[in-house]
C-alpha positions as CSV (number, residue, x, y, z in Angstrom):
1,M,-5.9,10.4,-40.0
2,T,-9.5,9.0,-38.8
3,P,-12.0,11.1,-37.5
4,I,-11.9,9.0,-34.3
5,E,-7.9,9.5,-34.2
6,R,-8.2,13.1,-35.1
7,F,-10.6,13.4,-32.2
8,T,-8.4,11.4,-29.8
9,H,-5.4,13.3,-30.6
10,L,-6.3,16.7,-30.0
11,G,-5.4,18.7,-26.5
12,R,-2.5,15.7,-26.1
13,S,1.2,17.2,-25.9
14,P,4.5,15.3,-25.3
15,V,5.4,14.7,-22.2
16,R,9.0,13.7,-20.6
17,A,9.1,10.2,-20.1
18,P,9.7,9.4,-16.4
19,D,11.5,6.3,-15.0
20,Q,9.2,2.9,-16.3
21,T,9.2,1.7,-13.0
22,I,6.9,5.1,-11.6
23,R,5.7,5.3,-15.1
24,N,3.9,1.4,-14.5
25,A,3.0,2.5,-11.2
26,Q,1.1,5.5,-12.8
27,V,-0.4,3.4,-15.1
28,R,-2.0,0.8,-12.4
29,G,-3.5,3.5,-10.5
30,A,-5.2,5.0,-13.2
31,V,-6.9,1.7,-14.3
32,V,-7.6,1.5,-10.3
33,R,-9.3,5.4,-10.8
34,L,-11.2,4.2,-13.5
35,A,-11.9,0.4,-12.5
36,A,-13.5,2.5,-8.9
37,V,-14.2,-1.6,-8.4
38,Q,-15.1,-2.9,-4.7
39,E,-14.0,-5.5,-3.1
40,R,-16.2,-8.7,-3.6
41,T,-16.4,-11.6,-1.7
42,L,-17.9,-14.9,-3.6
43,R,-20.0,-17.2,-1.5
44,V,-21.7,-20.6,-3.2
45,R,-24.9,-20.7,-3.7
46,S,-25.0,-24.0,-5.0
47,T,-22.7,-26.5,-6.5
48,Y,-22.9,-29.8,-7.9
49,G,-19.8,-32.2,-9.8
50,A,-18.9,-35.8,-11.2
51,D,-16.2,-36.9,-12.3
52,R,-15.7,-37.4,-16.1
53,Q,-12.4,-39.0,-17.9
54,G,-9.7,-38.7,-14.9
55,A,-11.1,-35.5,-14.5
56,R,-13.4,-33.9,-11.4
57,V,-16.2,-31.5,-12.7
58,D,-17.9,-29.4,-10.6
59,H,-20.5,-26.6,-11.6
60,Y,-20.8,-23.8,-9.3
61,V,-23.0,-20.6,-8.7
62,F,-21.6,-17.7,-6.7
63,E,-23.3,-14.7,-5.6
64,H,-21.9,-11.5,-4.5
65,D,-23.3,-8.4,-3.2
66,G,-22.1,-6.6,-6.6
67,R,-24.2,-8.4,-9.7
68,G,-25.6,-10.9,-8.6
69,E,-25.3,-14.3,-9.2
70,L,-21.3,-15.6,-11.3
71,R,-21.6,-19.3,-12.9
72,A,-18.4,-21.3,-13.3
73,V,-16.7,-24.6,-14.0
74,M,-14.3,-26.0,-12.2
75,L,-12.0,-28.9,-13.4
76,T,-9.8,-31.3,-11.1
77,P,-6.6,-32.9,-12.4
78,A,-5.8,-36.4,-11.3
79,G,-3.0,-36.7,-8.9
80,P,-2.6,-35.5,-5.5
81,P,-2.9,-31.5,-4.4
82,P,-1.8,-29.1,-3.9
83,W,-1.9,-28.1,-7.5
84,P,-1.1,-25.2,-9.5
85,G,-4.5,-23.0,-10.6
86,V,-5.2,-21.1,-13.5
87,L,-8.4,-18.7,-13.5
88,V,-9.5,-18.8,-17.3
89,C,-11.9,-15.8,-18.5
90,P,-13.2,-16.9,-21.9
91,G,-14.1,-15.0,-25.1
92,R,-17.8,-13.3,-25.5
93,N,-19.1,-16.2,-28.0
94,A,-17.0,-18.8,-25.4
95,T,-19.5,-20.9,-23.2
96,L,-18.6,-22.8,-20.0
97,E,-19.5,-25.8,-21.8
98,R,-17.0,-25.7,-24.9
99,V,-14.1,-23.9,-22.6
100,T,-13.9,-26.8,-20.4
101,G,-14.6,-29.7,-23.0
102,L,-17.9,-30.8,-21.9
103,I,-19.4,-30.6,-25.6
104,P,-16.9,-30.6,-28.2
105,P,-14.9,-26.8,-29.4
106,D,-16.6,-24.9,-31.8
107,H,-13.3,-23.0,-32.6
108,P,-9.9,-24.3,-32.4
109,G,-8.2,-23.6,-29.3
110,R,-11.7,-22.9,-27.4
111,D,-11.1,-25.6,-25.1
112,V,-8.0,-24.0,-23.3
113,A,-9.6,-25.3,-19.5
114,A,-9.3,-28.6,-20.7
115,H,-6.0,-28.8,-22.2
116,L,-5.1,-27.2,-19.2
117,T,-6.2,-29.5,-16.5
118,R,-4.9,-32.3,-18.5
119,A,-1.6,-30.5,-18.6
120,G,-1.9,-30.7,-14.4
121,F,-3.7,-27.7,-13.6
122,L,-6.9,-27.2,-11.3
123,T,-8.9,-24.6,-13.8
124,L,-12.1,-22.7,-12.8
125,T,-13.5,-20.6,-15.8
126,L,-15.8,-18.3,-15.4
127,D,-18.8,-17.6,-17.3
128,H,-19.0,-13.7,-18.1
129,G,-23.2,-14.1,-18.3
130,L,-23.6,-11.0,-20.4
131,D,-26.5,-12.5,-21.7
132,L,-28.7,-14.0,-19.1
133,W,-28.8,-11.0,-17.0
134,A,-32.0,-9.9,-19.4
135,A,-34.9,-11.2,-21.0
136,P,-34.2,-11.1,-25.3
137,A,-38.2,-9.8,-25.4
138,A,-36.4,-7.1,-23.2
139,L,-33.4,-6.1,-25.4
140,G,-35.7,-5.7,-28.0
141,G,-32.6,-7.2,-30.0
142,R,-29.8,-4.9,-28.8
143,D,-26.8,-6.2,-27.9
144,A,-26.8,-7.6,-23.9
145,G,-23.2,-6.1,-23.4
146,D,-23.6,-2.9,-25.0
147,V,-26.9,-2.5,-22.9
148,L,-25.2,-3.5,-19.6
149,D,-22.3,-1.3,-20.4
150,G,-24.3,1.5,-21.0
151,T,-26.5,1.3,-17.7
152,L,-23.4,0.6,-16.1
153,R,-21.5,4.0,-17.3
154,L,-24.3,6.2,-16.1
155,H,-23.7,5.3,-12.7
156,G,-19.8,6.0,-13.4
157,G,-18.7,2.3,-14.2
158,S,-18.3,0.0,-17.3
159,L,-18.9,-4.0,-18.1
160,L,-14.9,-4.2,-18.3
161,A,-14.8,-2.7,-14.6
162,A,-17.7,-5.1,-13.4
163,L,-16.1,-8.0,-15.2
164,A,-12.6,-7.4,-13.4
165,E,-15.0,-6.9,-9.7
166,D,-16.0,-10.8,-10.8
167,A,-12.8,-11.9,-11.1
168,L,-10.9,-10.8,-8.9
169,A,-13.4,-12.2,-6.2
170,A,-12.7,-15.3,-8.1
171,L,-9.2,-15.3,-7.9
172,D,-9.0,-14.7,-4.4
173,W,-11.7,-17.3,-3.7
174,L,-9.4,-19.9,-5.8
175,R,-6.2,-18.8,-3.8
176,A,-7.5,-19.5,-0.3
177,R,-8.2,-23.1,-1.8
178,P,-6.0,-25.0,0.6
179,D,-5.7,-27.5,-2.4
180,V,-4.3,-25.1,-4.9
181,A,-0.6,-24.1,-4.3
182,A,0.0,-21.3,-6.9
183,T,-2.4,-19.3,-9.6
184,G,-2.1,-17.3,-12.8
185,L,-4.6,-15.8,-15.0
186,F,-5.6,-17.0,-18.4
187,G,-8.3,-14.7,-21.5
188,H,-8.7,-15.0,-24.5
189,S,-9.9,-12.4,-26.4
190,M,-12.5,-10.0,-24.5
191,G,-11.3,-12.5,-21.6
192,A,-7.8,-11.3,-21.9
193,A,-9.0,-7.9,-21.8
194,V,-11.2,-8.7,-18.5
195,A,-7.5,-11.0,-17.5
196,L,-5.3,-7.9,-18.2
197,H,-7.1,-5.6,-15.8
198,T,-7.9,-8.4,-13.6
199,A,-4.0,-8.9,-12.7
200,L,-3.6,-5.2,-13.0
201,L,-5.7,-4.6,-10.2
202,A,-4.6,-7.4,-8.2
203,D,-2.4,-6.8,-4.9
204,E,0.5,-8.8,-5.9
205,P,2.3,-10.2,-9.2
206,I,0.5,-12.9,-11.1
207,P,1.3,-14.9,-14.3
208,L,-0.8,-13.8,-17.1
209,C,-1.4,-15.6,-20.3
210,A,-3.2,-13.5,-22.9
211,A,-4.4,-14.3,-26.4
212,S,-5.8,-12.5,-29.5
213,H,-5.6,-9.4,-27.8
214,L,-2.9,-7.1,-28.9
215,G,-2.4,-3.6,-30.7
216,T,-3.3,-0.3,-30.1
217,Y,-6.4,1.1,-28.9
218,Q,-6.4,3.5,-31.8
219,T,-6.0,0.7,-34.3
220,M,-8.7,-2.3,-32.7
221,I,-11.4,-0.1,-31.5
222,G,-11.0,2.9,-33.6
223,K,-9.6,2.0,-37.3
224,L,-10.9,-1.9,-37.1
225,L,-14.3,-1.6,-35.7
226,A,-13.3,-5.3,-35.1
227,W,-13.9,-4.5,-31.1
228,N,-16.6,-3.8,-28.6
229,Q,-16.3,-0.5,-26.2
230,Y,-16.1,-2.1,-23.2
231,T,-13.0,-3.9,-23.8
232,A,-11.2,-0.7,-22.5
233,L,-11.7,1.5,-19.5
234,P,-13.3,4.7,-20.2
235,S,-11.2,7.1,-21.3
236,I,-8.5,5.2,-20.6
237,L,-6.3,7.2,-23.3
238,R,-5.9,10.0,-21.4
239,H,-3.2,7.8,-19.5
240,A,-2.4,4.7,-21.3
241,D,-2.8,2.6,-24.5
242,L,-3.2,-1.3,-24.2
243,P,0.4,-1.9,-24.8
244,E,1.4,0.0,-21.6
245,L,-1.2,-1.8,-20.0
246,Y,0.6,-5.1,-20.4
247,T,3.9,-3.3,-19.7
248,A,2.5,-1.9,-15.8
249,L,2.3,-5.8,-14.9
250,S,6.0,-5.6,-14.6
251,P,7.6,-7.3,-13.1
252,A,5.0,-10.4,-13.2
253,P,5.5,-13.1,-15.9
254,L,3.2,-12.7,-19.0
255,Q,3.1,-14.3,-22.3
256,I,0.8,-12.7,-25.0
257,Q,-0.3,-14.4,-27.6
258,Y,-1.8,-13.2,-31.2
259,G,-2.3,-15.0,-34.4
260,N,-1.2,-13.9,-38.2
261,A,-4.3,-14.9,-39.6
262,D,-6.0,-13.0,-37.0
263,A,-9.2,-10.9,-38.7
264,R,-9.7,-8.9,-35.7
265,L,-6.1,-7.7,-35.2
266,D,-4.0,-5.6,-37.5
267,H,-0.9,-7.7,-37.7
268,D,2.0,-4.9,-37.8
269,D,-0.1,-2.9,-35.1
270,A,0.0,-5.7,-33.1
271,A,3.9,-6.5,-33.6
272,Q,4.3,-3.1,-33.0
273,A,2.8,-3.2,-29.8
274,G,4.4,-6.2,-28.8
275,E,7.9,-4.8,-29.7
276,R,7.0,-2.0,-27.2
277,I,6.4,-4.0,-24.2
278,A,9.1,-6.5,-25.0
279,T,11.5,-3.5,-24.7
280,S,9.8,-1.6,-21.6
281,Y,9.4,-5.4,-19.8
282,E,11.4,-6.4,-17.1
283,P,14.2,-8.4,-19.0
284,G,13.4,-12.3,-19.6
285,R,9.9,-11.7,-17.8
286,A,8.0,-11.3,-20.5
287,E,7.5,-13.1,-24.0
288,V,5.4,-11.9,-27.2
289,L,4.0,-15.0,-29.3
290,D,3.5,-14.4,-33.4
291,L,1.8,-18.0,-33.7
292,P,0.2,-19.4,-37.2
293,M,-3.2,-19.5,-36.3
294,G,-6.5,-17.0,-36.2
295,H,-8.5,-15.3,-33.4
296,S,-7.4,-18.2,-31.2
297,T,-5.1,-19.8,-28.5
298,G,-2.2,-21.7,-28.4
299,L,-2.7,-24.4,-26.4
300,A,0.1,-25.9,-25.6
301,E,2.1,-22.1,-25.4
302,A,-0.5,-21.4,-23.1
303,A,0.3,-25.0,-20.7
304,D,3.8,-24.5,-20.8
305,F,3.8,-21.1,-19.9
306,F,1.7,-21.9,-16.7
307,T,4.1,-25.2,-16.3
308,R,7.3,-22.7,-15.8
309,T,5.5,-20.1,-14.0
310,L,3.7,-22.0,-11.8
311,A,5.5,-25.1,-11.1
312,K,7.0,-25.5,-7.4
313,P,10.0,-23.5,-7.7
314,A,13.6,-24.4,-6.6
315,A,14.4,-24.0,-3.0
316,G,14.8,-20.4,-2.1
317,D,13.6,-18.9,-5.4
318,D,10.2,-18.8,-3.9
319,E,11.3,-16.4,-1.4
320,P,9.1,-13.2,-1.6
321,F,11.5,-9.9,-1.5
322,V,10.9,-8.5,1.9
323,P,11.0,-4.5,1.9
324,A,12.1,-2.5,4.9
325,A,8.5,-0.7,4.7
326,R,5.3,-0.4,2.7
327,V,2.9,2.8,2.6
328,S,-0.6,0.7,2.0
329,F,-3.4,2.5,0.3
330,G,-6.3,-0.1,-1.0
331,V,-8.4,0.5,-4.0
332,R,-11.2,2.0,-2.1
333,A,-8.9,4.1,0.3
334,R,-7.4,5.3,-2.8
335,L,-10.6,6.3,-4.7
336,D,-11.6,8.2,-0.9
337,V,-8.6,10.4,-1.0
338,L,-9.7,11.3,-5.3
339,D,-13.1,11.9,-4.1
340,L,-11.8,14.5,-1.4
341,V,-9.5,15.6,-3.7
342,D,-11.8,16.3,-6.5
343,D,-14.3,18.5,-3.8
344,A,-11.5,20.5,-3.1
345,L,-9.9,21.1,-6.5
346,A,-13.6,21.7,-7.4
347,S,-14.4,24.2,-4.7
348,G,-11.2,26.2,-4.8
349,S,-10.8,25.4,-1.2
350,L,-7.3,23.9,-1.3
351,T,-5.9,25.3,2.5
352,L,-7.3,25.3,5.9
353,G,-10.4,23.7,4.1
354,P,-13.4,21.5,5.3
355,C,-11.0,18.5,4.7
356,G,-8.6,19.7,7.1
357,A,-11.3,20.8,9.9
358,R,-12.7,17.1,9.1
359,L,-9.2,15.9,9.8
360,E,-9.0,17.5,12.5
361,D,-12.3,16.8,14.0
362,L,-11.1,12.8,13.5
363,A,-8.3,13.2,15.3
364,G,-9.7,15.2,18.1
365,H,-12.3,11.9,18.7
366,E,-9.0,9.5,18.6
367,L,-7.1,11.4,20.8
368,G,-9.1,13.0,23.3
369,R,-8.2,16.3,22.6
370,G,-8.3,19.3,20.7
371,T,-5.9,18.7,17.7
372,A,-5.3,21.1,14.5
373,A,-3.4,20.1,11.7
374,V,-0.1,21.1,10.0
375,S,2.3,21.1,8.0
376,S,5.0,18.5,9.6
377,G,5.5,17.0,12.9
378,S,8.5,19.5,12.8
379,S,6.9,22.3,12.7
380,A,4.2,21.1,15.2
381,L,7.4,20.7,17.7
382,E,8.6,24.3,16.9
383,I,4.7,25.9,17.3
384,A,4.3,23.8,20.6
385,L,8.2,25.0,22.0
386,R,7.1,28.8,20.8
387,I,3.5,28.4,22.8
388,V,5.7,26.8,25.6
389,G,8.0,30.4,25.7
390,V,11.6,28.3,25.3
391,E,13.5,31.4,23.5
392,G,16.6,32.1,25.5
393,R,16.2,29.3,28.0
394,T,17.1,25.6,27.6
395,V,14.9,22.8,26.8
396,L,15.8,19.0,27.5
397,V,15.4,16.4,25.1
398,P,16.4,12.5,24.9
399,A,20.0,11.8,24.0
400,N,18.7,9.4,21.3
401,T,15.8,10.8,19.2
402,F,15.4,12.5,15.9
403,F,17.4,15.3,15.0
404,A,13.8,17.5,14.8
405,T,13.0,17.1,18.0
406,A,16.3,19.3,18.8
407,A,16.7,21.3,15.8
408,S,12.9,22.6,16.5
409,A,14.1,23.7,19.7
410,V,16.6,25.4,18.3
411,R,14.6,26.8,15.6
412,A,12.6,28.1,18.6
413,G,14.9,30.1,19.7
414,A,15.8,27.6,23.0
415,L,19.2,25.9,23.9
416,V,19.6,22.4,24.1
417,D,20.4,19.7,26.7
418,F,20.7,15.9,26.4
419,V,19.3,13.5,29.2
420,D,20.1,10.0,28.8
421,M,17.4,7.4,27.8
422,E,16.6,3.8,30.3
423,P,16.6,1.1,28.0
424,D,13.6,-0.6,29.0
425,G,11.0,1.9,27.7
426,L,13.0,3.8,25.4
427,G,12.2,6.7,28.0
428,L,13.7,9.7,29.2
429,D,15.9,8.8,32.5
430,P,14.1,10.3,35.6
431,D,17.4,10.1,37.9
432,G,19.7,11.9,34.7
433,L,16.2,14.4,34.0
434,R,16.6,15.5,37.9
435,A,20.6,15.9,37.3
436,A,20.0,17.9,33.8
437,L,17.4,20.0,35.9
438,D,19.9,20.6,39.0
439,A,22.1,21.8,36.6
440,H,20.2,24.3,34.5
441,E,18.2,26.8,36.1
442,D,16.3,28.1,33.2
443,V,14.5,25.3,31.7
444,A,11.6,26.0,30.0
445,A,10.3,22.4,28.6
446,V,11.0,18.7,28.7
447,V,10.0,16.9,25.7
448,P,10.0,13.1,26.4
449,V,10.1,10.8,22.7
450,H,7.9,7.9,22.8
451,L,10.6,6.5,20.6
452,A,9.3,3.4,18.3
453,G,5.6,3.7,19.9
454,V,6.4,2.8,22.7
455,L,5.0,4.6,26.0
456,P,7.7,4.0,28.5
457,D,6.7,3.2,32.3
458,S,9.2,6.0,33.3
459,L,6.7,8.3,31.9
460,P,4.6,9.3,35.3
461,Q,8.0,9.8,36.8
462,V,9.3,12.4,34.2
463,L,5.8,14.3,34.1
464,A,5.7,14.4,38.3
465,V,9.5,15.7,38.2
466,C,8.6,18.1,35.7
467,A,5.5,19.3,37.6
468,E,7.5,19.5,41.1
469,R,10.0,22.1,39.4
470,G,7.1,23.7,37.1
471,V,8.2,23.0,34.0
472,A,6.1,22.3,30.5
473,V,6.3,18.8,28.9
474,V,5.6,18.7,25.4
475,E,5.3,15.5,24.2
476,D,7.5,14.6,20.7
477,A,4.7,11.7,20.1
478,A,6.0,11.5,16.5
479,H,6.1,8.0,16.5
480,A,2.8,7.0,18.6
481,L,-0.2,7.9,17.0
482,G,-2.3,4.9,18.3
483,S,-0.1,3.8,21.4
484,S,-1.6,4.2,25.1
485,L,0.0,3.8,28.4
486,D,-2.2,2.6,30.9
487,G,-5.2,3.3,28.9
488,R,-4.5,6.9,28.1
489,Q,-3.0,7.5,24.6
490,A,0.1,9.4,23.2
491,G,-0.4,12.5,22.8
492,T,-2.6,13.6,25.9
493,F,0.3,14.1,29.0
494,G,1.7,16.9,28.3
495,R,1.0,20.5,27.9
496,L,0.8,20.2,24.3
497,A,2.0,17.2,21.8
498,A,3.2,17.3,18.3
499,F,2.6,13.7,16.0
500,S,4.1,13.4,12.4
501,L,2.2,11.9,9.7
502,Y,5.3,11.6,7.3
503,P,5.0,8.8,5.0
504,T,6.8,6.3,7.1
505,K,4.5,6.4,10.3
506,V,1.8,4.7,11.1
507,I,-0.9,7.4,9.6
508,T,0.4,9.2,6.8
509,S,-1.0,12.4,4.9
510,G,2.1,12.2,2.5
511,E,3.7,15.1,4.2
512,G,1.7,16.6,7.5
513,G,1.8,16.8,11.2
514,L,-0.7,17.3,14.1
515,L,-0.4,19.1,17.4
516,T,-2.9,18.7,20.3
517,A,-3.2,21.0,23.3
518,A,-5.0,20.6,26.5
519,D,-6.0,24.2,27.0
520,P,-8.0,25.8,24.2
521,A,-6.0,28.9,24.7
522,D,-3.2,26.8,23.3
523,L,-5.0,25.2,20.5
524,E,-6.3,28.7,19.1
525,R,-2.9,29.9,19.6
526,V,-1.9,26.5,17.2
527,R,-4.2,28.4,14.9
528,R,-3.1,32.0,14.8
529,L,0.9,30.6,14.1
530,R,0.6,27.9,11.3
531,D,-1.2,30.9,9.2
532,H,1.6,33.3,9.6
533,G,0.3,34.7,13.4
534,K,-2.8,36.2,11.3
535,L,-6.0,37.0,14.0
536,S,-8.5,35.0,11.6
537,F,-8.0,33.1,7.9
538,E,-10.4,36.1,6.6
539,E,-8.7,39.3,8.1
540,N,-4.8,40.4,7.4
541,L,-3.8,41.4,10.8
542,H,-1.2,39.2,12.3
543,E,-0.7,39.5,16.3
544,D,1.9,36.7,16.5
545,L,5.0,35.8,14.2
546,G,3.8,32.9,13.0
547,S,4.9,31.3,9.6
548,N,3.6,28.9,6.8
549,W,3.0,25.8,8.4
550,R,-0.6,25.1,7.1
551,M,-1.0,21.9,6.2
552,S,-2.7,21.6,2.4
553,E,-6.3,20.1,1.5
554,L,-4.9,17.7,-0.6
555,H,-2.5,16.5,2.2
556,A,-5.7,16.2,5.0
557,A,-7.5,14.1,2.1
558,V,-4.5,11.6,2.2
559,G,-4.9,11.8,6.1
560,L,-8.3,11.6,6.6
561,T,-8.7,8.9,4.7
562,H,-5.5,7.3,6.1
563,L,-6.6,8.1,9.9
564,A,-10.3,6.7,9.4
565,R,-8.8,3.6,9.2
566,L,-6.9,3.6,12.2
567,A,-8.3,0.7,13.7
568,E,-7.7,-1.7,11.7
569,V,-4.2,-0.3,10.4
570,L,-3.3,-1.2,14.3
571,A,-4.8,-4.4,14.4
572,E,-2.7,-5.5,11.5
573,R,0.6,-4.4,12.9
574,R,-0.2,-6.3,16.3
575,R,-1.1,-9.3,14.8
576,L,1.9,-9.1,12.7
577,A,4.2,-8.3,16.1
578,A,2.4,-10.9,17.7
579,W,3.6,-13.3,14.9
580,Y,7.5,-12.0,15.5
581,D,7.3,-12.5,19.7
582,E,6.1,-15.9,18.8
583,N,8.7,-16.7,16.1
584,L,11.8,-14.7,17.0
585,A,12.6,-17.4,19.3
586,R,14.2,-19.0,16.3
587,V,16.9,-16.8,16.2
588,P,18.6,-17.1,19.7
589,A,21.6,-15.0,18.5
590,L,18.6,-12.4,18.8
591,T,16.6,-10.6,21.8
592,H,13.4,-9.3,20.9
593,H,12.8,-6.0,23.0
594,E,10.5,-6.5,25.6
595,I,6.9,-3.8,25.5
596,S,5.8,-3.3,29.3
597,P,1.9,-5.0,29.4
598,D,0.5,-1.5,30.9
599,C,1.7,0.0,27.0
600,A,-0.5,-0.7,24.0
601,T,2.2,0.2,21.3
602,N,1.2,0.7,17.8
603,H,4.1,-1.2,16.6
604,Y,5.8,1.7,14.3
605,K,9.1,-0.1,14.7
606,Y,9.5,-3.9,15.7
607,L,12.7,-3.3,17.8
608,A,15.3,-6.3,18.6
609,L,18.8,-6.3,20.2
610,L,22.3,-7.6,18.6
611,P,24.6,-9.6,20.4
612,D,28.0,-8.3,21.9
613,G,30.3,-7.9,18.5
614,V,27.7,-8.1,15.7
615,D,28.6,-5.7,12.8
616,R,25.2,-4.3,12.2
617,A,26.3,-2.4,8.5
618,A,27.3,-6.0,7.2
619,L,24.3,-7.8,9.0
620,K,22.5,-5.1,6.7
621,R,24.1,-6.0,3.4
622,R,24.2,-9.7,3.9
623,L,20.3,-9.3,4.5
624,R,19.6,-7.2,1.9
625,A,21.7,-9.3,-0.2
626,G,19.4,-12.0,0.0
627,G,16.0,-9.7,-0.4
628,V,15.6,-8.5,3.2
629,R,15.9,-4.7,3.7
630,L,15.8,-4.2,7.6
631,A,13.7,-1.4,8.9
632,G,16.1,2.3,9.8
633,E,17.1,2.7,13.6
634,V,15.1,4.5,15.9
635,Y,19.0,6.1,15.9
636,D,21.5,5.0,14.7
637,V,23.4,7.9,15.7
638,P,23.0,9.8,19.0
639,L,22.5,13.8,19.1
640,H,25.6,14.5,20.7
641,R,27.4,12.9,18.0
642,Q,25.5,14.5,15.2
643,P,28.1,16.8,13.5
644,Y,25.8,20.0,14.1
645,F,25.8,19.7,17.6
646,A,29.1,17.3,18.2
647,P,31.0,20.8,18.1
648,R,29.3,21.4,21.8
649,F,28.8,18.1,23.1
650,G,31.1,15.5,21.2
651,D,33.1,15.4,24.8
652,R,29.5,13.9,26.5
653,S,29.1,10.6,26.9
654,Y,25.2,9.2,27.0
655,P,26.3,5.2,27.6
656,R,22.7,3.9,27.5
657,A,21.8,5.7,24.5
658,E,25.0,4.8,22.8
659,A,24.9,1.0,23.6
660,F,20.8,1.3,22.6
661,T,21.6,2.9,19.0
662,A,24.8,0.6,18.6
663,R,22.8,-2.6,18.9
664,H,19.2,-2.8,18.0
665,I,17.4,-3.8,14.5
666,C,14.3,-2.9,13.3
667,L,12.4,-5.7,11.6
668,P,9.8,-5.2,8.7
669,I,6.4,-4.4,9.9
670,F,4.2,-3.1,7.6
671,P,0.0,-3.4,6.2
672,G,-0.1,-5.8,3.9
673,M,2.7,-8.0,5.3
674,T,2.5,-11.7,4.6
675,T,3.5,-14.6,6.9
676,A,5.8,-15.7,4.2
677,Q,7.9,-12.3,4.2
678,Q,7.9,-12.6,7.9
679,E,8.7,-16.2,7.7
680,R,11.5,-15.1,5.5
681,V,13.0,-12.7,7.9
682,V,13.3,-14.9,10.4
683,Q,15.1,-17.4,8.4
684,A,17.3,-14.6,6.9
685,L,18.2,-13.7,10.3
686,R,18.7,-17.0,11.5
687,D,21.4,-17.7,8.9
688,A,22.7,-14.2,8.7
689,L,23.7,-14.4,12.6
690,S,24.7,-18.2,12.8
C-alpha cells in the first residue's frame, strides 16, 4: 500500500450498498455540493468568422460574471439546419486551433472538433484559458493551473468546478440556439473530467463521450502520479471514485474510450473500472471501448456514438417521460440548505432554533399573520382544533378531503360529520353546511378545505354562516400556500389555519407544517402545545397536554430555503397552468376545471373532468404504459366511504362529492416541467380518449 493509499484508507468502513438509482442520486448530490457551481449566462463580447473548406468557422469571446472571458470556436457543418450539436472540452495541452483543425494536429485524434463537424455536427470548442489568466513573469515558472487551483481552493472552490461551471454556461448557450436540434458532450483527458462533471451537474441527461480518462483516482493520481489534482473535486473520495461518477450518469448515453498503449493510464485499472461501470449502468446505454491507441481519441468511434445518440429519433422515441410530480431544488437552493444544516449541526441547536424562527418570520411575512412551524400539516390541524376546544363536540368537514382533515378532529376528541361540496369552487356547499349546523347543536368548528389550492367564491358565505352561529372556522389550507381570494391570502380567513409542507406540496420542508392564528394568544398556545405544553423551552413546567409536534432545524432549513423561492415557484406553476388552459381544447373529450377569476390559485393541482363512462383506472394504466403518469386525485374516495368511517356513514350519500371524486383527473404540473412534457401529456390524453 502506498502512503497515499494508506492515508485515504484510514477511517473508511464498508456500508451496505443502496439501490443503484438511489446511489446514483447520492453521487450526483455529492458532486453538486463539492462543485458548488453558480448559474452563469454567457454574453458574446466579440465574434468574427469565415467560411473554410465547406464549414463555417466562428471565433467567440464570451464573458460572464464568474471567471471573466472565455474563448471558443464554433464549427458549423454544411447542409441546412438544425444540426446536432456537440460541446467539445479539449485536453490540457490542446489548443483551439489544433482541436478545430485550423492548423494541423500535433497529436493523433487532436482535431476531434473538425472531424465531428465533417460528420455533420455543429461543434463548440472551449479554450479553458489556463495559460491566459496571468502573465508568465508573474507565475515565476509555476504551472498556471496549479496556481489558479490553489487560489480557488482558498475560496472553497476548485479549478475543475470552475471549468465545469464554464462548460455548463456554454452548454446552455448552445442549447438555446435555434439551429441546434440536440446536444452532446465530448471531452479528452482533463477535458473528459470537465465534460463528465458538466454532465453530472446538468439539469437533464445528456450523451457523453469521454476519451482517455478512466481508472480509479487512487491509481491515476496516487500511484501513477500522471494526473493533476484538478481532474478531481476536492474530497471526492469521501463519496465516490471515478467509476461511480460515470455510473451516476445512468441512463444517459455514455461512451468511454481508453487506449491500450496509453502511458497515462494503468491498463488493468482502467479495464476493471470500465467493467464496474458496464455492470452498474442501465443495460444498453453505456459502452467502454479498449482501443489500439495511446493517450488519444477514437475519432470514428466518437462520431458514430453521437450519430446514434443525437440523430433524429423515430416517431415516438423522442417523447420525454412525464412523472406525476417532481420535487425541485436547484443547485443554489441545495447549497443554501446545506449551509443552514451545517450551521445547525455546528451550533448543536437542532430543534426550536434560529432556522425555525426564520421560517416562521418569512411565512408570517408572506401570509400577513403570525405563524408557527410544526411537525406536519396534520399536527397543525389537531393543535388548532384543540385550541378551539372541540373535545366531546362536533366538527364539520367536507365529505371530499384528505383523511387527515377528519382524523385530526377525532384525535382532538371530537365527533365528525360531513358536508357535501359545491363543485364549482370545490368548497363546502353553504346550504349543506346550514343543514348540518341545524342537525347538530354542539358544533365546535367548521373546517373548510381549499382543495387543490382553489379558494371558492362560496367561502365568504361559509364564513358568514359560521359567524351567525358563533362557530369557529379552522382553515385546512394544506394545498393552498400562496393562493388567494380577492387578494386575501389563504390561511387568513379563519381563527386558525393549517398548511402542509409535505414533499408533494408547492413548498416543502420534507416533513412539516405551518399554523397561522389571528389572535396572538392562540399563537402562543400553539407554541406551548407543540412542545408538550411546556411554559417555555427552558422550563420543565407543563401547562397544557401537548405533544412532540416540533419541527427540527434540519427540516426548517429545507422549508426556509424553499419558501424563499415562493414567488418564482408560483410564477412557474401559473405559466404551466396557462399553457394547459390554452392547449387542453385539443382533447375534446376532456373539460378542464374552470377557476373563478377572483381566485389566484397556486395550481397545486391542475384538474380536468372526464366524460361519463370513462374508466379512470384503465385510463391511468394506458397513460402510464406510454410514459405519462397522472398526479393523484383530490380525492378518489370520499370520507364516508373510507373504511374507518364507513361503519358510521356508509349509508349516507353526498352526491356532488361522489360525482367529483369519480370523474376528475389531475394532470402533471411541477417546477421544471418542459413544454415537450406538457405536449406529451396532451397528446397522450387525446390518443387515450379518442
